[in-house]
N, C-alpha and C positions, 0 to 999 in steps of 0.2 A: 464513646462512641464515634465511631466516622460518621461524617456527614457528607452530604454531596460535595465536590468543589463546586459545581456550577448546578444553574437554577433549575432544580428539576420542572418546574410549571412552564418551563419552556418545552417541553418534550411531553405531549399530553397520551403519550403510547401509555407513559410511567402508568398513567391511572389505570389501566386496565390488564397491566402485567408484568414481571419482572423482568426487564428487558437487558439480558447477560450475551447477546449477539451481534455486537457491533463490529467484530470481524466477519459477519457476514454482509448484509442489508444492514449499514446502520440507522439509528435515529438521524433525523434531521431535524434541529431546534428551529424552535421560532423565528428568530430573526431572521435568519436562512428564507425560511419556510415564506414569511411576509415580505422578503426583499423579490424573492420568485414574483409572485403575486401583486405586489406594486408594478415588477417590470412588464410580466404581461397584459395585467390589465392597462395601463397608461402607454407605454410602448409596441410590445410584443405584438400582441391582434391587428395593431395596428397599419402595420407594415412598415411605408417610409413616412408616411405621416408624419411620426414623430421621433422619427431618427433620420439625421442624415447621413453620409457615406462617412465622414471623419469621424461622427458619432460611433460609427460602428466600430470601427478599427479603435477607436480609443477604450470598448468596452471592455478591452482584454487588458489595461493598464492598470487597474487597481488591484487582481487579481494575482498579475505577474508581479506588482509589487512585494503585495502579502505574501504571496506562497515563496519567493525567493528568501523572505528573512527566515518564513518556516524552515526551509530548507537549510539555512546557511549559504547561500551561493549567490553571486553578481546577479543582477534582473537581465543583464544581456546574455545570459548563459542559458534560461529556463525559457522552455519553450509551452506553451499551450497546444493541448493535442485530442483530439476528439477521443479518445482513453489511454490508458499505459498500452495494452496489447497493439493498437495502433503503430505506436513508435518502437515494441518489441521485433512485431513483423520485419520492419526494414532493415533490424541489424544486422540480419547475415550479408545484406546487400549491400550496405553501409560499409561495414568490415572488411567484406570479400575476402573472408579466409585463403590460405594456400590450399590448395591439391594435397592430400594426405596429411594435413593436420586435422585438430581434435579438438573437438567442445566440451568442456566438462561444465557436467550441471549436478544437481540433486533427483536422486529418483523420486522424490514423496515431492518435491515444487511442487508451485502451483501449473496448472498445464501450458496459461499463457506464456509461459518464460521459456519452455523448453521444446514447444509443438514448432513453433517457426525455425527452429534447429534442424528438426528431425525431419520437416519439409524439404529445406533446404539440402540436407544432405541425401533426399531422394536423386535429385539432380547433382550433387556434383560430390566430387571422392572426399569428402569430409569425413570423419567418424566422431557419433556424438557418446561421450563416457559419462554412466550416470554411476554415482557415487551413492550408496545406502546409508541413510543416516542410523544411528543406533544410541540409544539413550544412557550407554556405557563410554560412549565415547565423543570428544570435543570436535564438532561437523567441522569447523575453520580448520581442525588441525588431518582431518581425512579428505576433504578437498587440497590442501596445498599439498601433502603426499602424493596426491595424482598429477601433478603441475610436473610437467619435463618438457626434452628438446618439439617434443610434436604438438602441443598443446597452443592452440591458438587463441580459445577466448575460453575465461570462466564466468558463468551466467549464476545466479542465486538470487536469493530473496534475501533482505538482511534478517526478518522473523518469519519464520518455517510456519505457511499458515495450520498443518495440521500437528502441530507439535508445540509451536513458541518457539523454538530456539532461534537464540540469537547469534549470527556470524561476530567474528570479530574483525569490522572493515579495512581497519587501519594494519591488521597483521595480514590479511589477503594481498590487502594492496598493497604493501610492500612485495610479497612472496611475486604478483601476476608481472609488477615492475621489474623484478628482478632478472622475471624469466623472457620478459618481451611480451606479456601474452595483455590481450584486454580483458576488462574487468567488468562486467555488467552488476548493476545491484537494482533489483525491485522493492520500492519499502513501504509497499503498499501495505501493508499489516502492521507496519511501526508507525509511520510519520499522521501524526495529532495524537498519539501515545507515548510517545519519549523524545529526545531532542534527535534531530538529524542534523550530520554534520560533513554537507556536500563536499564545504571546502577544504576539509581534514582528510575524510577517506577516500578524495578525488576517483571517483570512477570514469570512467572512460562514457558511458552514460548511465544514468539513473533515471527509473520512471516511478512513477507514483499516479495508481486510481487513485479520483478526484470525489471519492467518498468513502464509506467507512471512517476511522477515527478522524478523518477531515472533516466529517461533517456534512458535504455535500451531498449531492443527488449523481446518478450516471449521465452519462454524455461527454463527460469532460475529463480530462487528464493531464500531467505534468512530466517534464522530461527535461535534467539537466545535463546538457551538452560540455565537453571538454571544450577548452580554446580549441583542438586539433579540428571538430567538425564544425566549427562555425565556419572553416573554410571551404568545407566540402559541399555538394551536391546532392540533396536530399534524393535516394531512389527512388522516393514518390513524394515529388515535390505537387504544390497546388495554390490555386492562383491567390489563398490567403498569406503567402511566405516572402510575399516582393515586397520592395522595399514602401513603395505607394500600390497596397493591392487592386485600388481603384482607377490604377493608370493599365488598363487592360491591353496589353498586347501580343495576342496570340503567336506571334512569331517569333518570341523572345523569351529567354529564359532570367529575367532580374531576379536577385535575390536578394533579402533584407541581410544587413552585414551581422548580424547575431540570430542567435534563436530563434529568432521570429520565424526565419526561411522553414522551421518545420512544422508552422502552421499552417494545415493545408487548405481548409475551409470553412464554408460556412458549417456554424456549428451548436450544439445548444446552446443559446444566449442564456437562459433562463437558471442556467445549470454554473455557469460562468460568475453572474452575478450571486447566486446564493452560496457559491464555495468561494466567493470573495469573503462575503461575510462571515460567514463559520470560520475562515482560516483567522481574520481579524477577533473572533473571539478566544481562538486557539491560543495568539500571540499572548493574549490580554491573560490568561489563565493560566500563560507557560507551560511548556511541553514539560518542564525539569518539576514543579507542579503536580503536572496530571500524573508522571510518572511513578513518584513519591507517593501520591492517593491511589495508585493501583498497588502499588508495595504494600503500604498496609493493608489495605484490601486483602488482596493472595496471603497475607501472612493470617488473618482471620479465618480465611476460606479453608486454607490447611492445615492449620491446628485445630480448625471444627470436624475435619474429615478423620482424623489421626484414629487407628484402630478400627475404623470403618469396614476397611477391605478398598478403599479406594484409594489406587496409587497413581502422583502425577507421573507426567510423562520425565520431567527430569526434574529434581527436587528443588528448591529456590534456593539451597546453597548453592548450586551447581549455577557459577558465572553464565553461562549462558541462557539460563533460564528466563524468558521475561514475566513477568508478572500480568501484563496485559491478557497475555492466552494463555492458559493451564487446560490442559486434555489430559483428561483422566481412564482410567481402566480397573476395572472388577472384575477378578476371577469368575466371579461366579453369577453376575449378572449381565444380560443382553445387553447394547447398547439400543436396541431398538427398544424393548419394555422399560429402558430407563429413559428413553425421551418420551415415552407416553406417560410416566410417572412424572417427570418433570410440566410435560403440558396440561397434568391433571391437578398440577400445583400452582398453575396458570406462572411457570417458570417459560422464558425462550430463552434456548440457545443450541446449539448444531452438533450432529455426529460429523464428523470426518477421521477417514482412514480408522475404522472400527474403535474411537474415543469420542466419550462426551469434549466437546468443547465447551469453555466458559472462556467469553470474552469479556472483559472489566473496562468499564469507558467513568469520565470526569461525573458523570451526571449518576452513578450508583453510588450505593449506599453502604452501613453496614447492615441494615433490614436485609437488604438485596441477599447480601451473604447466607446470612442466619435463613432464609427460608431455602436456598436451594440446597446447604448443607442438608436442613433437616427434607427435604424430597430426595436427597441422594441415599442418606441412611433408611429411608421407609424403603426406597427400591433394595435396597443392599436386605433390610430385615425380611423382605418378602420375598 
């Protein structure tokens, strides 16, 4: 029997349902919830009565230190931002690709990654080239094949949200560096579920939302900036990006010497406090152990569906198949009917791009897997 890696009592939602949907709005554990409640009750609701200007700036520090450890990057390269999308939307202007160049992206990637470039292309003479993912081909190879002398940027997710496919970040970084191409990596669908190695992968910019497997709530994101961009002015600078944010001089543009220059303004301090606690828990669990836990559950899941007609997008024997995001299709069962059958069985997951998406987390156990296997088999039999 495979038991949960973390304390299921910290997730009271698990008393009501079998939650296999961390890839959407993930569950938030009790330690993070308690920390957010305490901040709101003791500090947040009281304005500046219990919070000095210096203490407000210092609220970012625990999260920055823990997130840098989780992402394997120096703390001075990590920016705390309002969302991953906030940073992604600045990148076309930060990179300022030359006219006539093209951006390589994946057609089924998450829209927050691609839409800033599409909007930029409407104003500038650049092209956005979309490659299609297919289950019988390595997506990393597909992307690398499209890099040529016109390419200026590759922008991509480490784990694809609708298929779970993984990118070989080292191989893609090597290809982009050889061609003189910028590399943007979004790890939102991977961080907290698998180890992240920003120092080894060396993207120009890496972004991550502060929820899903990270265990936080909305309203905060992370961005890891390569050393080059610690010397650039952000396209959308804010007052909080100064060395001393409360030295407010409207006629000057003072910028912190590190990635703090990309932090724009007051944001959800509740979420910052909660995310810092949640990442602390992930570090204690160890992302490598979390991945191994998902590997074991995924093996039981896929084996349980043999000869049922349900087919994963990628076989678990494919190196590019993630174990924490598994998407399935069945030639004779519609996804809407399947989703309803799962809801009837009190199983929560998602439909993405016409497939059932099951996402596994450290709080899931083997009983959860047997429940969804039974519900999917029942849906197929019906």
